[in-house]
N, C-alpha and C positions, 0 to 999 in steps of 0.2 A: 573818364577813364582813370583809374587809379594806379600810381606808379608802380606800387608792389603789392605782392598778394598779403591779403589779411593776416594777424595773429588770431585765433579764437580760444586762447588758453582760458578763457572764464566759461565758456560755453563746454570746453573739455571737462573742467572741475565741476560744473552742475551737472554734467551728464553722470560724471561718477557718482554724484551723490544720487541720482535719480534712477540709475539702474539697480541700486539697491533698494528702492521703494516701490518701481512700477515695473512690470514686465519689460524686458529689453529696454527700459528706461524711458518709455513714451506711453501714450494713452490712445494709441492707434497704431497699428502696424504700418500704415503708409507714412507714419509721419518720421520713421526710423532712416537715417542716412548713415552710411559707413563711412568711417568708425563710428562718428557720432553726429547729431543733428545741432543746426546752429540754434542757440535760445535768443530770442528776440525780446528787446524790452520797450521799444516804441514805434509809434509809425505815424506817416502824415502824409497825405496825399498818394503820391505812387513811390513814397520811398518808406524804408525800414530800417531800423536800428538794432545791433544786437549787444549782448551785454558788454562786449568789449568795446563797444562805441563805433563798431564797423558801419557805415551806410551803405545800401543796397538801391537799386532801382528793382522794385517789386513786380514780377511777372507771374508770381504765382497766386497773389491775391487770395490766400486763404483757398486755394483749388477752384479759383474761378468766381468765389462768391462776391466780393467787393468790386462790381462792375462800377461803382462810383468813386472808388479809391478808399483809401483810409481816411476817416475824421471828415468826411465830405460836410461842409457846413448844414446842408439839408437835412443829414442825418443826425449831426449834433444836437440841431433846433429840434427835429421830430423827435428825439430821445428826450429832451429837457421838457418840451410840452405834453409829451405820454404821461411823465412822472407828475408834472405839474395840474394837467387836467384829470387823470385817473386817480390819483394820490396811492397807486399801488401799481406793482408790475404783474398782478396775478389776481384774480377774480374768481376763478372756477365756475363762472357763469357766462353767458353771452355778453357781448358787449358791442356797441355800434360800430366800431372799427372792423369787425369780422365782416359785417355787411358790405360796408364801403369798399373793403380789400377784394371781397367776393365778386361784386359789380365790377370792378376795375379789370381784374385779371378774365372773367367771363367775356367780358367786353373784346377783349383781345383774341384770346384761343378758342372760346365755344360758346359763342353768343346764346344759343338756346339749352344750355346745359345746365350741369350743376357741379358744385364744387367741395370737397371738404379740406381742410385743413390738418397736417400732420407737424410733426417736428423735425423732420429730415427728409433728404431725399430717399434714402432708404427706406424708411416707414411708407413713403408714398408708393414705392414699387411694390413695398409687401401687401400694402391695402389694395393696389390696382389687379395684383394677380388673385388675390383672394376675392375680389369681386368678380373678376372673370370668371373663376372657377366656379363661384357661386350662381352666376348668371346662365351659363352653360351647362353646369351641372357635369362637367368633365374634368378629371382631375390633371391629366396632362398638360404640361404648359411648355411652350415652344422657346427658346433663347438661345440666340446666335452665338456661336462660336468668337470669341474674344470680347465679348461684351461685358460690361460691368454693371452690378444694378445695385452697389453698396453690399453689406453683409447680410444681405438677404438669405436666409435658410432654405427659402423655396427656388432659388437661382443660384446656388454657389456652385456652379460649376464651368469649366472650362473657360476662365476669364483669360489665364496665363498657362494653359496647359503645357504639360511637358512631354507628352504624346503626339503622335502625327494622325496618320490614317490607318486602319486594319488592311488586311490582304484585298478586301474587297472594294478598298477606296472610300471607306466611310469614317468620318470623323470620330476618333476614340474619346468616350465619355469619361471624364475623370471629376472627382470632388475637388474644391478648392480649400476644403477645410477638413481635417481628419471626421469631425463629429458628424458628418453629413452621411448617414448610413445609405445602405442598398434600396430600402423601400422609398427614402426622399430622394434619392438619385434616380429611381425608376420613373418617377414622375416628371422629370426635367426630359426633354427632348431638344438635343443640339442640332442648330441648323446652319448651314454654311452661308456667311454673308455674302452679298452681292453676287449670287449664282443662283440663278432661277430655276435652272433644270435640277440641281443638287437640292434645293430646298423642296420644290414641288415634288421630288421623288421620295424625299424623307415624310413630307405631309401625307403623301398618297397612302403609307403603310402604318402611320401612327393617328390614334383618336385624339388628336390635338384639340383643346377647346379655346385657349389663350395663346397668343404670340406677343411678346416684349421684344423691342430692340433699341438700341442707340441708333437713331437715322444717320447720325455722324459718328463710326466706331471711334471709341476713345474721343471724342470730341473732334477730330477733325480729319477721320477717312470717311468721306462720303457715301451714302448708298447712291449708285447710279439710278437716274430717272427712272429707267425701265424695270428696275428691281422694284422700286416703290411703289410703282404702279401696279406691276403685277402682284406685290404682296397685298395691297391694298383691295384689288378686285378679286383675289383668292380667297381672302378673310372674308368679304361681304358675301359673296357667292356661298360660302359654305357655314356661315354663322358663327365663325371664329371672332373671338373678341380680339382687336388688336390694340395695341398699347404703346406709344410712343414715349420713351424713356427720354424727357427733355431736360434733365439736371444740369447736363453740360452744354447744351445747344439752345436752351430757351432763354430768350433774351440776348443771345450771344451771336448766332449765326444770323439771326434777323430779329426784331422786336417781337414778332410772332413764332420765332423759333424756327423749327423743320417744318411745323405744319405750313407756315407762310413759304418757308424756301421752296417747298415741294408742291405748294397748293393742295394737299391732300389732308383730309381730317379722320385719325383714328378715331376708335370708339372710347379711348381714355388717354389721358396725358398725364405725366408725372412731371412735376417741377421741385426744385429742390432750393438749396443755399441760397442762390443769386437773387431771389424774391424777397430776401428777409433782412436786408442793409448790415448784415453782420451779424444777426440774431438767429437761434436754430429755428428753421422753418421747412416745410413742405408742403405740397399738396398733390391731390388727385382731381382732376377736373374731367368731364365729358358728358356722354350721352345720359340724357335724364333717366330714362327706364333702367339703366343699370346703376347709376348713382342714388336711384331711390330705393335701392336694397338696402341702404344704409340708414333710411327713416326708422328711428326708435317706434315710431307708432304701429308699425308692422307687426305682425303676427312672429313668434320665436322662429318657426321652420320656414318664414320667408323673409327673414332678417338676415343681415351679415352685421355682426357687433364690432365697432369701432369706438373707442374713446380714448381720453390722454388728459391729464390734467393741465397740461400746458398747451394743447390744441387752440388756437386761435387767441392767445393771450394778448393783450392790449400792447405791449410793447412790439411784439414781432408785427403784429399787424399796423401798428404806428410807421415802423421803420419801415415795413414794406410798401406801404402805400406812398410814403415819401421818395423811396428808392425807385419805383416804377413810374410815379409822376415826373420825377427828375430825369428819368432815362428817354421818357416819350417828348419831352418838352423841347422846343426850339430844335436845334441842330444838333444834339448831344450825341444820340446814336450813330449820325453821319459822321462826326467827329472821330469817334470810336475806330469808324470803318476806314477812315482816310489814313489814319496813323497805323492801323494795322496794314493796310495796303503799301504805305510806305515802308514798313517795317520788312515785309515780305520783299519788296524790291531792293533794299537796300543789302539786307542778308544774301540775297542771290547774286547782286553784283559782286560783294566781298568774295563770295565761294567761287565765282566764277572768274574773277581775275586771279585766285589763287590755284585755279585749274582743278577744283575740287567738283566731283560729279554730285548733284543733288538735286531734288524736287521739292517745290513749295506746297504747302498744304494751308488749309483754314479758309473759313468765312467768317465776315463779320468781324465780331472781336476776338478771334482765336488766329493764332499764325504757328505753323509748326514746319519742319523741314525733314526731310531725310537724305542721308548722303549715298544717294544713287539716283540715276535720273529714269529707272524703272518705275513704272506706274504702280502704286499701292493700293489693291484692293480690300485687302484685310491685313492684319497686324502679323500675319503668317508670311506675308511678302516681305516682311522686315527681315533681314538677314541679321544672324547674333553680331558679325563684326561691324555691320551698319549702326547697330544700337549701342556697341561698346565705344564707338569711335566718337559716335554723337553724347554720349556721357561724359567721355574724356573731356570734350569742349565745354559741355555746361559745367561741369564740376571745376573746371579751370574759372570759368565766367564767375562762380561765387566768390572766390579768391580775388577777383577783381570789382566787386561791386556790382554785378547783374545777377539776380537771382531768381531761379527757376528750378523746377525738379527736373534733375539730370534725365534726359532722352524724354522730355514731355513736352507740352505746348507751352507758348506765350500767351497769357492771358491780359487782355488790355482793357484800360478803363478810363472813364472820363478823365481822370487825373493826370494821365500821362501826357508827355510834351515832346515838340520835336527836340528838344535838347535830350532828353531820356533815350530818344531812337537814335541820335547821332552817338551818343556814349554808348548805347549798346552795340552799335554796329562796329565802332572802334576797336572795343572791347574783344568782339568776335573774331576780327580781324587780327590781332594782337594773339589771341588763344590759339588760332589756327596756325598762324606763321609759327608760333613756339613748338606745337605740336609736329608740324610737317619739319621743322629743323631737327628734332630729335628722332625723325621716322617713327613716329607714334600714330601716324594716320596712314 
């Protein structure tokens, strides 16, 4: 735990330059922090350093992507080997690593299925929805209120809506981006998460052919088991394509993601950044008869077109293979689970000792908490005051050398250590005490 809060003058100066070049000074809306983001210069293991030479324990891990931590020896070696062995970073043609990685992922998630690689989780959700629409012939897609599937124009609705419910108690549908026009919004059917009767009521009046969800909303609020069982049975009986967006939960809540956690198999699964070892990647995998719509040998009227110059590139495939093999070898995932359990326990202990109502969340390598003992079934259950207070704590932690997105989850990695946990918990204790002393919690 650092004795005083960090100075970040160089980050501020760089942001002043950046905002004259980049909209908002960033290359992605979620990368902005008020009043400005920290600019990073290097990383190793579970730690990162900014341009002012401040050191942080990293719980963001590039939004959960780096489950082995930064510059893991296996990844560094795989990077060098890929360049040495292939002599290039890009072929534009198939390579053997595509086959090897496909075999590895299908063996874990969908043994009798097929897979298509993309370059991001967002691309994966976009492709999966297109496949669902093509397979069923139905234009309407169900997505859940509060769920995020990347900047996917087919699903940019109700991620963090400002409106509640109408006079009949129905969720008000609203676009997340101004270019989403009425015709596109009309194809999105918003469903209430963790609500069997509410979901059934909407589906009975809408001709939905595809449903996509985050099995853990925002990566940490779990769908209850009864809800998941209902959803799988309902969709199967009615021929609705069910998609699990496992960009946040794949290889995190379990090796086999939410598929393993719930012992349920959807029709399609989307994976993202976590499988790439730090390189751009995504994947859609699932039922063969749906995935075969991508076969380029099919007639045009019976084919879903999908392509990309960087799909299956040898660098992403090689680092992906190295990442997954390292994660599933020995007790590596068990270590992540153990450290995550310890962090949950220690944070809870500190908050209890200080008289702060709270509830812990997360499975596997994900840790989170809310500042209320109420059970959270959907993000709408989190009060504005609760989130504001949580962000105050996390923002103060940043200045003390513990980095995560304010109000968001802690992502754990193989690289995190017992000392990281101890320092993090000590910093949380100091931050909460300071805020209590100021009457700001």
